[in-house]
PyMOL Python script that loads the backbone (N, CA, C, O; Angstrom):
from pymol import cmd

cmd.read_pdbstr("""\
ATOM      1  N   MET A   1      36.506 119.215   4.791  1.00  0.00           N
ATOM      2  CA  MET A   1      35.714 119.632   3.458  1.00  0.00           C
ATOM      3  C   MET A   1      34.904 121.032   3.877  1.00  0.00           C
ATOM      4  O   MET A   1      34.121 121.052   4.827  1.00  0.00           O
ATOM      5  N   VAL A   2      35.174 122.132   3.099  1.00  0.00           N
ATOM      6  CA  VAL A   2      34.471 123.170   3.301  1.00  0.00           C
ATOM      7  C   VAL A   2      33.124 123.201   2.346  1.00  0.00           C
ATOM      8  O   VAL A   2      33.108 122.916   1.148  1.00  0.00           O
ATOM      9  N   SER A   3      32.305 123.499   2.929  1.00  0.00           N
ATOM     10  CA  SER A   3      30.764 123.597   2.361  1.00  0.00           C
ATOM     11  C   SER A   3      30.206 124.983   1.907  1.00  0.00           C
ATOM     12  O   SER A   3      29.110 125.144   1.370  1.00  0.00           O
ATOM     13  N   GLY A   4      31.266 126.127   2.244  1.00  0.00           N
ATOM     14  CA  GLY A   4      30.908 127.233   1.910  1.00  0.00           C
ATOM     15  C   GLY A   4      31.657 128.400   2.278  1.00  0.00           C
ATOM     16  O   GLY A   4      31.999 128.396   3.460  1.00  0.00           O
ATOM     17  N   ILE A   5      32.021 129.434   1.581  1.00  0.00           N
ATOM     18  CA  ILE A   5      32.848 130.590   2.061  1.00  0.00           C
ATOM     19  C   ILE A   5      32.159 131.836   1.850  1.00  0.00           C
ATOM     20  O   ILE A   5      31.880 132.102   0.681  1.00  0.00           O
ATOM     21  N   THR A   6      31.842 132.626   2.719  1.00  0.00           N
ATOM     22  CA  THR A   6      30.928 133.769   2.803  1.00  0.00           C
ATOM     23  C   THR A   6      31.483 134.987   3.410  1.00  0.00           C
ATOM     24  O   THR A   6      32.032 134.928   4.510  1.00  0.00           O
ATOM     25  N   PRO A   7      31.372 136.087   2.759  1.00  0.00           N
ATOM     26  CA  PRO A   7      31.808 137.251   3.634  1.00  0.00           C
ATOM     27  C   PRO A   7      30.833 137.661   4.726  1.00  0.00           C
ATOM     28  O   PRO A   7      29.643 137.674   4.415  1.00  0.00           O
ATOM     29  N   CYS A   8      31.213 138.031   6.092  1.00  0.00           N
ATOM     30  CA  CYS A   8      30.745 137.952   7.120  1.00  0.00           C
ATOM     31  C   CYS A   8      30.176 139.332   7.679  1.00  0.00           C
ATOM     32  O   CYS A   8      29.255 139.290   8.495  1.00  0.00           O
ATOM     33  N   GLY A   9      30.679 140.505   7.278  1.00  0.00           N
ATOM     34  CA  GLY A   9      30.391 141.903   7.592  1.00  0.00           C
ATOM     35  C   GLY A   9      31.950 142.547   7.638  1.00  0.00           C
ATOM     36  O   GLY A   9      33.022 142.028   7.325  1.00  0.00           O
ATOM     37  N   PRO A  10      31.613 143.990   8.195  1.00  0.00           N
ATOM     38  CA  PRO A  10      32.936 144.778   8.505  1.00  0.00           C
ATOM     39  C   PRO A  10      33.735 144.322   9.607  1.00  0.00           C
ATOM     40  O   PRO A  10      34.900 144.719   9.601  1.00  0.00           O
ATOM     41  N   GLU A  11      33.288 143.398  10.782  1.00  0.00           N
ATOM     42  CA  GLU A  11      34.011 143.023  11.653  1.00  0.00           C
ATOM     43  C   GLU A  11      35.200 141.957  11.674  1.00  0.00           C
ATOM     44  O   GLU A  11      36.199 141.842  12.384  1.00  0.00           O
ATOM     45  N   CYS A  12      34.627 141.142  10.487  1.00  0.00           N
ATOM     46  CA  CYS A  12      35.646 140.150   9.949  1.00  0.00           C
ATOM     47  C   CYS A  12      35.656 140.106   8.465  1.00  0.00           C
ATOM     48  O   CYS A  12      34.889 140.811   7.810  1.00  0.00           O
ATOM     49  N   LYS A  13      36.557 139.245   7.886  1.00  0.00           N
ATOM     50  CA  LYS A  13      36.770 139.329   6.314  1.00  0.00           C
ATOM     51  C   LYS A  13      35.689 138.007   5.710  1.00  0.00           C
ATOM     52  O   LYS A  13      34.854 138.284   4.849  1.00  0.00           O
ATOM     53  N   TRP A  14      35.793 136.780   6.179  1.00  0.00           N
ATOM     54  CA  TRP A  14      35.023 135.671   5.948  1.00  0.00           C
ATOM     55  C   TRP A  14      34.576 134.651   7.068  1.00  0.00           C
ATOM     56  O   TRP A  14      35.200 134.464   8.113  1.00  0.00           O
ATOM     57  N   ILE A  15      33.628 134.139   6.771  1.00  0.00           N
ATOM     58  CA  ILE A  15      33.309 132.745   7.587  1.00  0.00           C
ATOM     59  C   ILE A  15      33.413 131.774   6.857  1.00  0.00           C
ATOM     60  O   ILE A  15      32.969 131.878   5.713  1.00  0.00           O
ATOM     61  N   VAL A  16      34.018 130.552   7.278  1.00  0.00           N
ATOM     62  CA  VAL A  16      34.130 129.380   6.721  1.00  0.00           C
ATOM     63  C   VAL A  16      33.279 128.517   7.324  1.00  0.00           C
ATOM     64  O   VAL A  16      33.282 128.530   8.555  1.00  0.00           O
ATOM     65  N   TYR A  17      32.427 127.641   6.670  1.00  0.00           N
ATOM     66  CA  TYR A  17      31.599 126.814   6.971  1.00  0.00           C
ATOM     67  C   TYR A  17      32.194 125.329   6.696  1.00  0.00           C
ATOM     68  O   TYR A  17      32.589 124.951   5.593  1.00  0.00           O
ATOM     69  N   PHE A  18      32.192 124.667   7.708  1.00  0.00           N
ATOM     70  CA  PHE A  18      32.948 123.217   7.656  1.00  0.00           C
ATOM     71  C   PHE A  18      31.695 122.329   7.560  1.00  0.00           C
ATOM     72  O   PHE A  18      30.636 122.748   8.027  1.00  0.00           O
ATOM     73  N   GLY A  19      31.773 121.051   6.943  1.00  0.00           N
ATOM     74  CA  GLY A  19      30.959 120.210   7.110  1.00  0.00           C
ATOM     75  C   GLY A  19      30.133 120.114   8.436  1.00  0.00           C
ATOM     76  O   GLY A  19      30.669 120.398   9.508  1.00  0.00           O
ATOM     77  N   GLU A  20      28.685 119.671   8.355  1.00  0.00           N
ATOM     78  CA  GLU A  20      28.306 119.969   9.687  1.00  0.00           C
ATOM     79  C   GLU A  20      27.681 118.873  10.008  1.00  0.00           C
ATOM     80  O   GLU A  20      26.736 118.835  10.796  1.00  0.00           O
ATOM     81  N   THR A  21      28.262 117.709   9.304  1.00  0.00           N
ATOM     82  CA  THR A  21      27.751 116.267   9.789  1.00  0.00           C
ATOM     83  C   THR A  21      28.277 115.807  11.125  1.00  0.00           C
ATOM     84  O   THR A  21      29.420 116.196  11.364  1.00  0.00           O
ATOM     85  N   PRO A  22      27.793 115.184  11.898  1.00  0.00           N
ATOM     86  CA  PRO A  22      28.539 114.674  12.992  1.00  0.00           C
ATOM     87  C   PRO A  22      29.783 113.776  12.690  1.00  0.00           C
ATOM     88  O   PRO A  22      30.658 113.682  13.550  1.00  0.00           O
ATOM     89  N   LYS A  23      29.877 113.215  11.683  1.00  0.00           N
ATOM     90  CA  LYS A  23      30.586 112.349  11.350  1.00  0.00           C
ATOM     91  C   LYS A  23      32.121 113.318  11.065  1.00  0.00           C
ATOM     92  O   LYS A  23      33.167 112.984  11.620  1.00  0.00           O
ATOM     93  N   VAL A  24      32.061 114.230  10.361  1.00  0.00           N
ATOM     94  CA  VAL A  24      32.907 115.231   9.989  1.00  0.00           C
ATOM     95  C   VAL A  24      33.491 115.892  11.345  1.00  0.00           C
ATOM     96  O   VAL A  24      34.677 116.146  11.554  1.00  0.00           O
ATOM     97  N   ARG A  25      32.374 116.123  12.246  1.00  0.00           N
ATOM     98  CA  ARG A  25      32.943 116.658  13.563  1.00  0.00           C
ATOM     99  C   ARG A  25      33.682 116.004  14.256  1.00  0.00           C
ATOM    100  O   ARG A  25      34.536 116.550  14.956  1.00  0.00           O
ATOM    101  N   GLU A  26      33.508 114.629  14.211  1.00  0.00           N
ATOM    102  CA  GLU A  26      34.010 113.583  14.986  1.00  0.00           C
ATOM    103  C   GLU A  26      35.618 113.694  14.175  1.00  0.00           C
ATOM    104  O   GLU A  26      36.677 113.809  14.792  1.00  0.00           O
ATOM    105  N   PHE A  27      35.517 113.643  13.016  1.00  0.00           N
ATOM    106  CA  PHE A  27      37.014 113.737  12.180  1.00  0.00           C
ATOM    107  C   PHE A  27      37.739 114.954  12.893  1.00  0.00           C
ATOM    108  O   PHE A  27      38.896 114.721  13.242  1.00  0.00           O
ATOM    109  N   VAL A  28      37.289 116.085  13.134  1.00  0.00           N
ATOM    110  CA  VAL A  28      38.194 117.166  13.742  1.00  0.00           C
ATOM    111  C   VAL A  28      38.321 116.808  14.981  1.00  0.00           C
ATOM    112  O   VAL A  28      39.488 116.783  15.372  1.00  0.00           O
ATOM    113  N   ALA A  29      37.328 116.452  15.915  1.00  0.00           N
ATOM    114  CA  ALA A  29      37.772 115.952  17.297  1.00  0.00           C
ATOM    115  C   ALA A  29      39.135 115.133  17.314  1.00  0.00           C
ATOM    116  O   ALA A  29      40.158 115.493  17.896  1.00  0.00           O
ATOM    117  N   ILE A  30      38.983 114.077  16.643  1.00  0.00           N
ATOM    118  CA  ILE A  30      39.788 113.219  16.533  1.00  0.00           C
ATOM    119  C   ILE A  30      41.422 113.664  16.196  1.00  0.00           C
ATOM    120  O   ILE A  30      42.452 113.342  16.787  1.00  0.00           O
ATOM    121  N   ALA A  31      41.249 114.384  15.207  1.00  0.00           N
ATOM    122  CA  ALA A  31      42.559 115.147  14.750  1.00  0.00           C
ATOM    123  C   ALA A  31      43.035 115.997  15.663  1.00  0.00           C
ATOM    124  O   ALA A  31      44.233 115.792  15.854  1.00  0.00           O
ATOM    125  N   LEU A  32      42.642 116.773  16.237  1.00  0.00           N
ATOM    126  CA  LEU A  32      42.754 117.698  17.404  1.00  0.00           C
ATOM    127  C   LEU A  32      43.021 117.076  18.673  1.00  0.00           C
ATOM    128  O   LEU A  32      43.817 117.674  19.397  1.00  0.00           O
ATOM    129  N   LEU A  33      42.490 115.932  19.123  1.00  0.00           N
ATOM    130  CA  LEU A  33      42.788 115.231  20.174  1.00  0.00           C
ATOM    131  C   LEU A  33      44.131 114.470  19.890  1.00  0.00           C
ATOM    132  O   LEU A  33      44.968 114.567  20.788  1.00  0.00           O
ATOM    133  N   ALA A  34      44.417 113.851  18.971  1.00  0.00           N
ATOM    134  CA  ALA A  34      45.833 113.160  18.562  1.00  0.00           C
ATOM    135  C   ALA A  34      46.719 114.152  18.473  1.00  0.00           C
ATOM    136  O   ALA A  34      47.803 113.844  18.969  1.00  0.00           O
ATOM    137  N   PHE A  35      46.651 115.534  17.898  1.00  0.00           N
ATOM    138  CA  PHE A  35      47.615 116.607  17.957  1.00  0.00           C
ATOM    139  C   PHE A  35      47.789 117.096  19.471  1.00  0.00           C
ATOM    140  O   PHE A  35      48.945 117.376  19.786  1.00  0.00           O
ATOM    141  N   ARG A  36      46.870 117.229  20.383  1.00  0.00           N
ATOM    142  CA  ARG A  36      46.992 117.556  21.433  1.00  0.00           C
ATOM    143  C   ARG A  36      47.637 116.689  22.625  1.00  0.00           C
ATOM    144  O   ARG A  36      47.891 117.068  23.768  1.00  0.00           O
ATOM    145  N   GLY A  37      47.832 115.422  22.049  1.00  0.00           N
ATOM    146  CA  GLY A  37      48.341 114.509  23.197  1.00  0.00           C
ATOM    147  C   GLY A  37      47.132 113.686  23.959  1.00  0.00           C
ATOM    148  O   GLY A  37      47.441 113.259  25.071  1.00  0.00           O
ATOM    149  N   ALA A  38      46.204 113.494  23.640  1.00  0.00           N
ATOM    150  CA  ALA A  38      44.988 113.093  24.578  1.00  0.00           C
ATOM    151  C   ALA A  38      45.403 111.474  24.599  1.00  0.00           C
ATOM    152  O   ALA A  38      46.173 110.895  23.832  1.00  0.00           O
ATOM    153  N   ASP A  39      44.710 110.975  25.628  1.00  0.00           N
ATOM    154  CA  ASP A  39      45.038 109.525  25.782  1.00  0.00           C
ATOM    155  C   ASP A  39      44.362 108.456  25.007  1.00  0.00           C
ATOM    156  O   ASP A  39      43.229 108.778  24.648  1.00  0.00           O
ATOM    157  N   ARG A  40      44.729 107.338  24.672  1.00  0.00           N
ATOM    158  CA  ARG A  40      44.178 106.620  23.785  1.00  0.00           C
ATOM    159  C   ARG A  40      42.920 106.367  24.009  1.00  0.00           C
ATOM    160  O   ARG A  40      42.201 106.209  23.022  1.00  0.00           O
ATOM    161  N   GLU A  41      42.426 106.279  25.148  1.00  0.00           N
ATOM    162  CA  GLU A  41      40.813 105.718  25.481  1.00  0.00           C
ATOM    163  C   GLU A  41      39.878 106.838  24.944  1.00  0.00           C
ATOM    164  O   GLU A  41      38.682 106.651  24.717  1.00  0.00           O
ATOM    165  N   SER A  42      40.534 108.034  24.757  1.00  0.00           N
ATOM    166  CA  SER A  42      39.429 109.360  24.334  1.00  0.00           C
ATOM    167  C   SER A  42      39.568 108.910  22.821  1.00  0.00           C
ATOM    168  O   SER A  42      38.558 108.433  22.302  1.00  0.00           O
ATOM    169  N   LEU A  43      40.729 109.016  22.060  1.00  0.00           N
ATOM    170  CA  LEU A  43      40.663 108.643  20.881  1.00  0.00           C
ATOM    171  C   LEU A  43      40.159 107.407  20.451  1.00  0.00           C
ATOM    172  O   LEU A  43      39.588 107.441  19.361  1.00  0.00           O
ATOM    173  N   VAL A  44      40.218 106.378  20.996  1.00  0.00           N
ATOM    174  CA  VAL A  44      39.277 104.967  20.617  1.00  0.00           C
ATOM    175  C   VAL A  44      37.834 105.326  20.864  1.00  0.00           C
ATOM    176  O   VAL A  44      36.994 104.754  20.169  1.00  0.00           O
ATOM    177  N   ALA A  45      37.403 106.283  21.849  1.00  0.00           N
ATOM    178  CA  ALA A  45      36.001 106.498  21.796  1.00  0.00           C
ATOM    179  C   ALA A  45      35.517 107.305  20.660  1.00  0.00           C
ATOM    180  O   ALA A  45      34.500 106.965  20.056  1.00  0.00           O
ATOM    181  N   HIS A  46      36.196 108.361  20.334  1.00  0.00           N
ATOM    182  CA  HIS A  46      35.680 109.187  19.421  1.00  0.00           C
ATOM    183  C   HIS A  46      36.086 108.734  17.972  1.00  0.00           C
ATOM    184  O   HIS A  46      35.688 109.386  17.007  1.00  0.00           O
ATOM    185  N   MET A  47      36.931 107.544  17.800  1.00  0.00           N
ATOM    186  CA  MET A  47      36.836 106.985  16.403  1.00  0.00           C
ATOM    187  C   MET A  47      35.754 105.675  16.224  1.00  0.00           C
ATOM    188  O   MET A  47      35.401 105.273  15.115  1.00  0.00           O
ATOM    189  N   GLN A  48      35.385 105.202  17.252  1.00  0.00           N
ATOM    190  CA  GLN A  48      34.307 104.515  17.444  1.00  0.00           C
ATOM    191  C   GLN A  48      33.153 104.943  17.256  1.00  0.00           C
ATOM    192  O   GLN A  48      32.334 104.270  16.631  1.00  0.00           O
ATOM    193  N   ARG A  49      32.829 106.292  17.822  1.00  0.00           N
ATOM    194  CA  ARG A  49      31.471 107.179  17.670  1.00  0.00           C
ATOM    195  C   ARG A  49      31.538 107.416  15.992  1.00  0.00           C
ATOM    196  O   ARG A  49      30.549 107.354  15.262  1.00  0.00           O
ATOM    197  N   ALA A  50      32.888 107.694  15.551  1.00  0.00           N
ATOM    198  CA  ALA A  50      32.888 107.917  14.137  1.00  0.00           C
ATOM    199  C   ALA A  50      32.158 106.807  13.097  1.00  0.00           C
ATOM    200  O   ALA A  50      31.258 106.899  12.262  1.00  0.00           O
ATOM    201  N   ILE A  51      32.848 105.924  13.489  1.00  0.00           N
ATOM    202  CA  ILE A  51      32.231 104.473  12.682  1.00  0.00           C
ATOM    203  C   ILE A  51      30.850 104.417  12.895  1.00  0.00           C
ATOM    204  O   ILE A  51      30.206 104.314  11.851  1.00  0.00           O
ATOM    205  N   ARG A  52      30.049 104.462  14.164  1.00  0.00           N
ATOM    206  CA  ARG A  52      28.851 104.318  14.549  1.00  0.00           C
ATOM    207  C   ARG A  52      28.252 105.384  13.541  1.00  0.00           C
ATOM    208  O   ARG A  52      27.112 105.111  13.167  1.00  0.00           O
ATOM    209  N   LEU A  53      28.752 106.438  13.078  1.00  0.00           N
ATOM    210  CA  LEU A  53      28.224 107.497  12.451  1.00  0.00           C
ATOM    211  C   LEU A  53      28.356 107.372  10.789  1.00  0.00           C
ATOM    212  O   LEU A  53      28.049 108.309  10.052  1.00  0.00           O
ATOM    213  N   GLY A  54      28.883 106.013  10.269  1.00  0.00           N
ATOM    214  CA  GLY A  54      29.338 106.006   8.936  1.00  0.00           C
ATOM    215  C   GLY A  54      30.780 105.802   8.680  1.00  0.00           C
ATOM    216  O   GLY A  54      31.114 105.180   7.671  1.00  0.00           O
ATOM    217  N   ALA A  55      31.582 106.223   9.420  1.00  0.00           N
ATOM    218  CA  ALA A  55      33.039 106.438   9.043  1.00  0.00           C
ATOM    219  C   ALA A  55      33.457 104.889   8.676  1.00  0.00           C
ATOM    220  O   ALA A  55      32.782 103.897   8.953  1.00  0.00           O
ATOM    221  N   THR A  56      34.752 104.904   7.974  1.00  0.00           N
ATOM    222  CA  THR A  56      35.387 103.871   7.595  1.00  0.00           C
ATOM    223  C   THR A  56      36.561 103.908   8.265  1.00  0.00           C
ATOM    224  O   THR A  56      36.908 104.991   8.737  1.00  0.00           O
ATOM    225  N   LYS A  57      37.420 102.712   8.444  1.00  0.00           N
ATOM    226  CA  LYS A  57      38.671 102.760   9.109  1.00  0.00           C
ATOM    227  C   LYS A  57      39.666 103.623   8.214  1.00  0.00           C
ATOM    228  O   LYS A  57      40.615 104.317   8.579  1.00  0.00           O
ATOM    229  N   GLU A  58      39.166 103.375   6.916  1.00  0.00           N
ATOM    230  CA  GLU A  58      40.265 104.171   5.930  1.00  0.00           C
ATOM    231  C   GLU A  58      40.149 105.507   5.847  1.00  0.00           C
ATOM    232  O   GLU A  58      41.156 106.167   5.588  1.00  0.00           O
ATOM    233  N   GLU A  59      38.763 106.206   6.076  1.00  0.00           N
ATOM    234  CA  GLU A  59      38.441 107.489   6.550  1.00  0.00           C
ATOM    235  C   GLU A  59      39.513 107.976   7.756  1.00  0.00           C
ATOM    236  O   GLU A  59      40.311 108.913   7.729  1.00  0.00           O
ATOM    237  N   LEU A  60      39.238 106.988   8.835  1.00  0.00           N
ATOM    238  CA  LEU A  60      39.885 107.740  10.037  1.00  0.00           C
ATOM    239  C   LEU A  60      41.579 107.608   9.734  1.00  0.00           C
ATOM    240  O   LEU A  60      42.324 108.383  10.333  1.00  0.00           O
ATOM    241  N   PHE A  61      42.085 106.715   8.893  1.00  0.00           N
ATOM    242  CA  PHE A  61      43.427 106.643   8.536  1.00  0.00           C
ATOM    243  C   PHE A  61      43.905 108.000   7.966  1.00  0.00           C
ATOM    244  O   PHE A  61      44.933 108.621   8.234  1.00  0.00           O
ATOM    245  N   GLU A  62      42.971 108.281   7.175  1.00  0.00           N
ATOM    246  CA  GLU A  62      43.041 109.509   6.193  1.00  0.00           C
ATOM    247  C   GLU A  62      43.134 110.821   7.172  1.00  0.00           C
ATOM    248  O   GLU A  62      43.914 111.750   6.962  1.00  0.00           O
ATOM    249  N   VAL A  63      42.181 110.754   8.322  1.00  0.00           N
ATOM    250  CA  VAL A  63      42.475 111.998   9.123  1.00  0.00           C
ATOM    251  C   VAL A  63      43.631 111.990   9.944  1.00  0.00           C
ATOM    252  O   VAL A  63      44.042 113.025  10.469  1.00  0.00           O
ATOM    253  N   LEU A  64      44.350 110.554  10.131  1.00  0.00           N
ATOM    254  CA  LEU A  64      45.337 110.819  10.938  1.00  0.00           C
ATOM    255  C   LEU A  64      46.563 111.051   9.868  1.00  0.00           C
ATOM    256  O   LEU A  64      47.609 111.460  10.370  1.00  0.00           O
ATOM    257  N   GLU A  65      46.550 110.856   8.585  1.00  0.00           N
ATOM    258  CA  GLU A  65      47.549 111.225   7.808  1.00  0.00           C
ATOM    259  C   GLU A  65      47.472 112.667   7.867  1.00  0.00           C
ATOM    260  O   GLU A  65      48.504 113.242   8.212  1.00  0.00           O
ATOM    261  N   ALA A  66      46.360 113.430   7.573  1.00  0.00           N
ATOM    262  CA  ALA A  66      46.269 114.852   7.566  1.00  0.00           C
ATOM    263  C   ALA A  66      46.888 115.384   8.690  1.00  0.00           C
ATOM    264  O   ALA A  66      47.235 116.561   8.595  1.00  0.00           O
ATOM    265  N   THR A  67      47.136 114.733   9.857  1.00  0.00           N
ATOM    266  CA  THR A  67      48.000 115.358  11.084  1.00  0.00           C
ATOM    267  C   THR A  67      49.141 115.275  11.013  1.00  0.00           C
ATOM    268  O   THR A  67      49.857 115.872  11.816  1.00  0.00           O
ATOM    269  N   LEU A  68      49.656 114.482   9.995  1.00  0.00           N
ATOM    270  CA  LEU A  68      51.275 114.084  10.221  1.00  0.00           C
ATOM    271  C   LEU A  68      52.131 115.232   9.904  1.00  0.00           C
ATOM    272  O   LEU A  68      53.120 115.445  10.605  1.00  0.00           O
ATOM    273  N   VAL A  69      51.815 116.057   8.823  1.00  0.00           N
ATOM    274  CA  VAL A  69      52.681 117.414   8.456  1.00  0.00           C
ATOM    275  C   VAL A  69      52.477 118.299   9.631  1.00  0.00           C
ATOM    276  O   VAL A  69      53.521 118.849   9.983  1.00  0.00           O
ATOM    277  N   PRO A  70      51.469 118.580  10.309  1.00  0.00           N
ATOM    278  CA  PRO A  70      51.501 119.624  11.329  1.00  0.00           C
ATOM    279  C   PRO A  70      51.684 119.208  12.580  1.00  0.00           C
ATOM    280  O   PRO A  70      51.930 119.992  13.497  1.00  0.00           O
ATOM    281  N   GLY A  71      51.574 117.866  12.736  1.00  0.00           N
ATOM    282  CA  GLY A  71      52.061 117.111  14.133  1.00  0.00           C
ATOM    283  C   GLY A  71      52.944 116.148  14.257  1.00  0.00           C
ATOM    284  O   GLY A  71      53.046 115.461  15.274  1.00  0.00           O
ATOM    285  N   GLY A  72      53.665 116.023  13.212  1.00  0.00           N
ATOM    286  CA  GLY A  72      54.676 114.882  13.060  1.00  0.00           C
ATOM    287  C   GLY A  72      54.301 113.587  13.426  1.00  0.00           C
ATOM    288  O   GLY A  72      53.139 113.324  13.736  1.00  0.00           O
ATOM    289  N   ALA A  73      55.453 112.524  13.410  1.00  0.00           N
ATOM    290  CA  ALA A  73      55.162 111.380  13.750  1.00  0.00           C
ATOM    291  C   ALA A  73      54.821 111.213  14.960  1.00  0.00           C
ATOM    292  O   ALA A  73      54.279 110.112  15.055  1.00  0.00           O
ATOM    293  N   PRO A  74      54.881 111.987  16.380  1.00  0.00           N
ATOM    294  CA  PRO A  74      54.264 111.486  17.399  1.00  0.00           C
ATOM    295  C   PRO A  74      52.627 111.509  17.540  1.00  0.00           C
ATOM    296  O   PRO A  74      51.951 110.752  18.238  1.00  0.00           O
ATOM    297  N   THR A  75      52.224 112.444  16.800  1.00  0.00           N
ATOM    298  CA  THR A  75      50.868 112.797  16.683  1.00  0.00           C
ATOM    299  C   THR A  75      50.000 111.682  15.842  1.00  0.00           C
ATOM    300  O   THR A  75      48.848 111.352  16.123  1.00  0.00           O
ATOM    301  N   PHE A  76      50.801 111.157  14.729  1.00  0.00           N
ATOM    302  CA  PHE A  76      50.328 110.127  13.894  1.00  0.00           C
ATOM    303  C   PHE A  76      50.355 108.765  14.388  1.00  0.00           C
ATOM    304  O   PHE A  76      49.536 107.900  14.080  1.00  0.00           O
ATOM    305  N   HIS A  77      51.328 108.622  15.159  1.00  0.00           N
ATOM    306  CA  HIS A  77      51.635 107.347  15.968  1.00  0.00           C
ATOM    307  C   HIS A  77      50.717 107.047  16.981  1.00  0.00           C
ATOM    308  O   HIS A  77      50.339 105.894  17.191  1.00  0.00           O
ATOM    309  N   ARG A  78      50.210 108.338  17.834  1.00  0.00           N
ATOM    310  CA  ARG A  78      49.232 108.155  18.898  1.00  0.00           C
ATOM    311  C   ARG A  78      48.026 107.733  18.231  1.00  0.00           C
ATOM    312  O   ARG A  78      47.454 106.704  18.592  1.00  0.00           O
ATOM    313  N   GLY A  79      47.598 108.441  17.292  1.00  0.00           N
ATOM    314  CA  GLY A  79      46.491 108.236  16.576  1.00  0.00           C
ATOM    315  C   GLY A  79      46.394 106.714  15.963  1.00  0.00           C
ATOM    316  O   GLY A  79      45.434 105.989  16.223  1.00  0.00           O
ATOM    317  N   LEU A  80      47.277 106.381  15.282  1.00  0.00           N
ATOM    318  CA  LEU A  80      47.561 105.164  14.867  1.00  0.00           C
ATOM    319  C   LEU A  80      47.188 104.011  15.709  1.00  0.00           C
ATOM    320  O   LEU A  80      46.424 103.136  15.303  1.00  0.00           O
ATOM    321  N   SER A  81      47.844 104.010  17.142  1.00  0.00           N
ATOM    322  CA  SER A  81      47.780 103.124  17.940  1.00  0.00           C
ATOM    323  C   SER A  81      46.562 103.018  18.686  1.00  0.00           C
ATOM    324  O   SER A  81      46.373 101.996  19.345  1.00  0.00           O
ATOM    325  N   ALA A  82      45.482 104.183  18.670  1.00  0.00           N
ATOM    326  CA  ALA A  82      44.274 104.145  18.987  1.00  0.00           C
ATOM    327  C   ALA A  82      43.350 103.444  17.949  1.00  0.00           C
ATOM    328  O   ALA A  82      42.391 102.733  18.247  1.00  0.00           O
ATOM    329  N   LEU A  83      43.799 103.764  16.595  1.00  0.00           N
ATOM    330  CA  LEU A  83      42.931 102.984  15.398  1.00  0.00           C
ATOM    331  C   LEU A  83      43.263 101.670  15.382  1.00  0.00           C
ATOM    332  O   LEU A  83      42.456 100.883  14.887  1.00  0.00           O
ATOM    333  N   LEU A  84      44.343 101.253  15.849  1.00  0.00           N
ATOM    334  CA  LEU A  84      44.532  99.672  16.012  1.00  0.00           C
ATOM    335  C   LEU A  84      43.902  98.876  17.057  1.00  0.00           C
ATOM    336  O   LEU A  84      43.824  97.652  17.163  1.00  0.00           O
ATOM    337  N   GLU A  85      43.410  99.932  17.909  1.00  0.00           N
ATOM    338  CA  GLU A  85      42.491  99.147  18.844  1.00  0.00           C
ATOM    339  C   GLU A  85      40.941  99.201  18.587  1.00  0.00           C
ATOM    340  O   GLU A  85      40.158  98.590  19.314  1.00  0.00           O
ATOM    341  N   VAL A  86      40.539  99.963  17.518  1.00  0.00           N
ATOM    342  CA  VAL A  86      39.317 100.023  17.261  1.00  0.00           C
ATOM    343  C   VAL A  86      38.623  98.643  16.480  1.00  0.00           C
ATOM    344  O   VAL A  86      39.119  98.168  15.458  1.00  0.00           O
ATOM    345  N   GLU A  87      37.591  98.179  17.037  1.00  0.00           N
ATOM    346  CA  GLU A  87      36.943  96.864  16.206  1.00  0.00           C
ATOM    347  C   GLU A  87      35.943  97.483  15.454  1.00  0.00           C
ATOM    348  O   GLU A  87      35.235  96.816  14.700  1.00  0.00           O
TER     349      GLU A  87
END
""", "prot")
cmd.dss("prot")
cmd.show_as("cartoon", "prot")
cmd.util.cbc("prot")
cmd.orient("prot")
C-alpha cells in the first residue's frame, strides 16, 4: 500500500512512502524472507508477530499470493508451509 509519492530533488526522481505501520512492515519482511529462502522458523516468527499486530491469516495468505509471480511456486510453498504452522 503506497501512502504517498513525492519528488525528492535533483539527486533522484521520486520517493515512495509505503505504509509505515508495523503490520505492513511485517508483511514486507515475510514476502522477502519467503523469496530469499529463509527457514520456516523465521517465517513463522514473523507471521506470529504480524498476527499480534492485527493481521489475519487471510492477509498473510494474500502476502504469499503476491510472491507467487516473482518468486514462483517454491516461494509460495515455503510461505504456505510456515503459515500452516501458525496458530
